[in-house]
N, C-alpha and C positions, 0 to 999 in steps of 0.2 A: 516781477523783482529780476533788476538787471544783474547782468553777469559778475560784475566788479560788486556790488553790494554785497550779492551771495558769497562770494570768495572771501571778502571783508568780514562779514559776520559770522562766518565756518570760521575763519581763522583767530577773530577775536574770543569764539564761543570757546574753540578747542583751547588756546592759551591761557582764557579766563578762569574753566577749568581746572586746567595742571596747574596755575598759579595758585589756585583757591584751594587745593587737597595738599599741595607743597607747604604753603603757609599754615594749613592747620597739622601737618605734620609739626613743623618745625616750631610751633608754639605748644603744641604738646609734648614737646621733649625737652624745652627749656626748663620748667620747674624740676620733671624728676632728676636731669641734667646736674643741676645744680644741688641737690638733695645729695646725688651720688658721691658729688666733688666734697661737699661739706661733710658727710659721713665717713670719707675718705681722710679727711684732717683729725677728726674727733677720732680716729682710731689711734692713732699717734699719739694724740696728746692724752688720751687715756692711758696707753700704756708709758708713756714715761711718769705720769703722774702716779699711776701703780706703784714703779719704782721708789717713787721719793717719797710713798706714803709708807712702805714697806716696814720702815725700824720700827716707825711710832705704832702701828698697828700690832708688829709681834710686842712690843712691849708694853701695850694697852693703854697707850697715852693719845690715841689718836683724836680723841678730842679737844684735849688742850697742849698739844705738843708743839714741835718747829712747824709741821707739816700744816696742821690746822691754822696756826699765826700766820704762815707763808699765804695760803690760800683766802684768808680773810684781808690780808693786805691786798692782796691780787686784785679784789672787788671794789675796796676803797681809791684804786687807781684812779686820776684822772686822765682822760685819754680825748684826744682832738685829732683823729686821721682822716688824712682825705685820698681814698681809695678810688681811683678813676673817674675822678671827679663827685664821688658820692663821701658825706662826711659820717664818720664814725663816731660818737662821743660816749659810749658805753661798753662796758666790758661785759659781753652774756653768757660766761659758763657757769655753769652749779654742776657744784661735786659733791657727791656723797658717797660714801664709804661704808660699806656691810661685813659683818664677820661671815663667818665659814659656815652659819645658822642660818646667814640671810636680815639680820636683824642692823636697822642702822646704828653705826655707834660714831657717825660723823654727816652733818649737812651743813655746806656751807651758808644755807638762805635759814639754817634752825627752823626747817618746818616738818622734818620727815624725822627727829634723831627719835630713836626708841621704837619705831614703827617693824614691823616684818616685811619687808621685802621679797623674800624668798619666792613668791610665787609669780615676782613679776618679770617680764620673760628675759630682760637684760640680765637681772642677777640669775635667775633659775639657771638659764642654758650658759652663765659664765662659770657655777662651779660645778656643772655637768663637763668641763670642758669643752663645751662647743662656744662660737661665736654667738655674744647676746649683743643684742641693740632691739629696741622698741621706738616706734613713733605715738604720740598718744596725744590727743587732740583734748583742749580743758572746755572748747564750746564741742559737743558733738558734732554737728551739721557744719561747723566752720574749719575748712581747711586751713585756713592762714593763721589758728589758733594753736596749732600742731607742734610737740616740742619732740626733738628728736633727743636721743638718750644710747650711749655707745658705751657698752662695760669691757675691764681689763681684768684681770685674776691679778689680785696682789700675793706676791708670793715671798716664802722666807726659808729657806735652806732647802729650794725646789719644791716645796709644799704649800698647796694653795693656802692661806689662811684667811682671806676675804675677797672683795668685790668692790672696784671702786669704779665708778659711773660718771660720765660727764655729759651734761644736758644742754642743751643749746635752743633756744626758740627759733622755729622759723621766720616769724616776723621778724626777723633783727637782717634777714638777707632777702625778704621781700621787695625791698626798693629794687634791689640789681637784680632780681627777675621782674620787676615792670618793665624796667629800662631795656632791656634784652630784649620783651615782649613787643614793646616801642620801636625798636631800631630794627626788628623783623618785620614788621608790620609796613612799617616806610618801605624799607627795602623791597616788599612785595610789588607796593603801589608803585614804586617806581621802576620796576622790571615791568608791570604790565603796561605801563605807561610807553616805555622804549619797545615792549612787543607791539603794542599798537600803531607805535610810527612808522615801524618795520611791516607790520603788514598792510599798511598803506600803500608804503613804496614798493612790496613784490605787487600787491593787487593791481597797481598802476600798470606794472611792466607788463604781467601776466595780459590783463586787457588790451594794452598797445597791441602786442605779440597776437593776439586772438585777432585783434581787428585786421591784421595785415592778411593774415592767413584767413580770414573771411574774404574781404575784398579780391583775394586769390583766387580762392574759390568759386566766388560769382562770374569772376570776367572767364574762368575755365568754362563754368557753368553755360556762358552766352555763347559758346563758340570761340572765343578770342583764346590766345597762346602767349598769355605773359610771363615777362620773370619771375624765376622764385625770389618770392622776398628773402631778403638777407637777414636773418634771426638770428642771435646766438643762443647756444645751446640746443635744448632737447626738441623746443619747439622747431628750430632750425632743421634742425633732421628730421622732425616731422613733415617739414616743408618740403625738403628733399624727397620724402617717401611717398609724399603724395603727388611730385612732378612725376617721379618713376612710376607711379599706379598709373597716372593720365597718360604717359607713353605705349603701357602696355595695352593700357585698354583703347587708343586711337589702333593697333595694329590688329586687325581682324583675322590676319592669317592664321595666328593659332586656333581661336574658335571655329574658324571654317573648316581646318583638319580633323578636329577633333569633332564636330559633328560629321564629317565625311566619314569618317571611322566609323563612328557608333550607328551612322546608317547601313553602312556595309555589314555590320555584325548582326542588324537585326534584320537584314532582307532574307539571308539566307533559313533561319526559323520560320520568319512569316510567310515566306511561299512554300514553306513544307505545309503549313496549318494550311493555307488557302487549298494546295492543291489537295490535299485529305479532305477535306472540307467539302471539295466540290465532287469528289468521288464518293462519297458518304451520301449524297442529295440522291444517287442513284440505286436501283435493286442492285445489291452486291451479294453474295455468300457471306454465311454467318463469320468463316475464319476472315476475309479479305476484310467485314466490316470490321473485325477486333482489330486486325492490323492496322487499318487507317486511324481507327480512334487511338489506337496506341502511340500511332505517329503524333497524332495531333496535342495529347496529354504529353510526349515526350518533347516537342519542341516547344510546348507552354511553360515547362519546367525551364528547359534550356534559359527562356527567354525574362522566368522570373528570376534565374541565379543570375543573367546577365544584369537586368536592372537592379537585384540587390547588391550587389558586386559593386555595379557602378555608384551607387547611393552611397555604399561602405567606403570606397575609396575618395567619393569627392567629400565627405566628411572628414576624414583624413588629411585632407590638401587643406582644406580651409580652417581645420583645427589652429585655434590660437592659444589653448591653455596650456600651461607646462606640463609634461608629462609625470603623472602621480605615480613616483618607484614606491615597491617595497622591496624586501631583502627576501628571494623565495627560495628554496632548496629544489633542485632537479628531481631526487627521487618520487619526492610528493609533487611536485607538481605536472609532472609527466605522465603518472598512473594512468590518469584518466584516458589520454590517446590510447593507450596501450591496448584496451578493447574496444574501440568504440569504431563498427562497422560503418560499412558506405553503403548507404540500399539502393541495391539495382546495379551492383558493381559487384565482380568476381570478389572472394573475399581475401585480404591480403594478412598474412601476419606483421605486427608490428613487436620489432626488437627494441628495447631499451639499453643503452650502455653509457652508465655515469660512473666517471672519473673526476677525480676523487670520490667517494661515496657522499662526502659533505659538500659536496659540491655546487654552487648556485648561482645565481643572477639579481640586479637589481634593476629592477624594472616593473612597468604597470602590469598586473597580472590579467586583466583585460585584453587588451593589445598583443601580449606577448601570446595568449591563447588564442587570438584571432591570427596572427602569423602562423602558427605552427598548426593550425588547424588547415589553413591556406597551403600552407606547404606538402603536408600529406595528401590532403586533397590531391595536388599537382602529382605528388609520387604516384599514388594509386592510379592515377589516368595514363601513366602510360610503363606501369610497371606491367610485368607477364602475371598472368593468374597464378594467382597459390605463390608468389613468390613472395618473398619477407625484406618489408622495408625498416629500414635502421636507423634511429635516433641516437644519435649520440652527443652529450654534454659534457660539459666540462667546465671549469670557473671562469663565467662571463661569456659562456659562446656555447653553441647547440648548432648540430648539423641532422640534416633529411640525406639518406642515401639509398638510392631506388637500385633495381637489376635491371632499368629498361634499357633503349637503345641508346639515350644522352640523347643529344643535339649537335648538329652541325656545328663547327667549329666559329664559322662567321657570326652564327647566331647568338653567340654564348654573350656579347657585349649588350646585344639588344634585349637581354631576357630580364622584365621586370617593368619595359615601357608598356602603357596601355594600348590595348586591343593586339599586341605581337604575339604571336603562338606558332608553336608548329603541331604539324600532322600528329596525330598520333597513330601509335603502331597500327591498328585497325585498319589508315589510309582513310579512311573516309571522314571521320570527325576531325574536329579542329576546335579549341578552347578558344575564350574571348583574349586571354592574358593578363585579365586583371588580377588572378589571384596573386603572381609575382611581385603586379604592381603595385599590390595592397602591402604585399611583405618589404616591398621596397620603401615606402613612404613609413611604415611604422618604424624600421631601421633609423630612418630620416630623423623622427622626431625623438629618439634615443638617443642621436647621436652618434648611431652605428653605422654597422656596413654589410652589405650583401654578399656574398661571393658564392659566385655558381662556376661550374668546371666537369667537366667529363673523368669518369672513373674507367669506362671499359672494363665490364659492363656499366651504365648507370649515371645518375645523374647524381652529383653532390651541391646543395646548396647548404653554405653555411653563414650563420647568422653570428656576430661580432658585436658586443653590448660596449 
């Protein structure tokens, strides 16, 4: 399937599903919303009629008084109303009144007079001083036969003497509900057609832009140097990025320098391993054999550490995913570093200082732990034996301070470059420089910075997030 067809199909599928679910929500909300509006108007009607029926009910003349006559006259009124294009030709309110015991004393349709309605929800709740309403179906399985009943208390001299209920069949408003649903359905279909037209236009533009990028990439692959295609928007930015990448790939100076530096770093341990291996082929005293075997192991470990760090740095430099930040408290996060010894080296005490006590940082835990491990490794490499390494943390920053000799001022700006390192205090060994390079790359991923300075004595490395 071609890209354009896939894009159009995906666009139409997403739009169609969204329109389908939105239409379903609207259609499902039409009927309840109309019922809620109708119930609201019936509440007002019931309370007005309850006030009008109060005098007749208190006088015991509710069945044949003025109120009853007016209600019967209302039911006989001719009506021909045009309501937003819909014709109304009947008055549909049914009114009945019960006494304080729930017995029906008046019914505008003369079907319930004398019956006990005290258990019906509208009457029972109103007599208890609550809002009384109910919806009852004449045919149990047919929602269109529902009748809404809303009641109001009939009061006289501040006391409830009965209940007036107004009833209206839902079928009288079904035509309005059906019309609203039809309009929503037609509008949804129109929206779907417009979305399809927009999807076709967008797909054609995207396919046209991608084809220009493809022609450009094919030309570059054949060794040509075509002009960057002029495409508006993000795809134009992508074209510029591709061209910048092409220019970088064409320059081999960086890669050659990288390989030379790595080769230089590998020469020393490889030479030591080879020399020790050649000597181990001869007959040697046990002490000498152990010494040369130890050199092989030490240099192998150095090579392994160099490769591991190189892989870690490469992974960080090529990382495209955004940093997954979390809110971390320094007190809990730094505890594991306080008692973590470095095998094969002189033990150093690690002192933690966090101020304020609840200070923390917003960073990715794994990367932060990797940065701190490399800082402590670097500090242990240059600190005097049995000295104290201090880790100071505050809100959004942390610093590692050792008591070593520091570094020459000229070297400070270069700390953090890969393969740049200074000689350790023993005067013989030298690191790969990858530890601080890893730390600097982690800070770049966090949008922060690494600051290195001499403190006489010692070196202080600060991480500001």
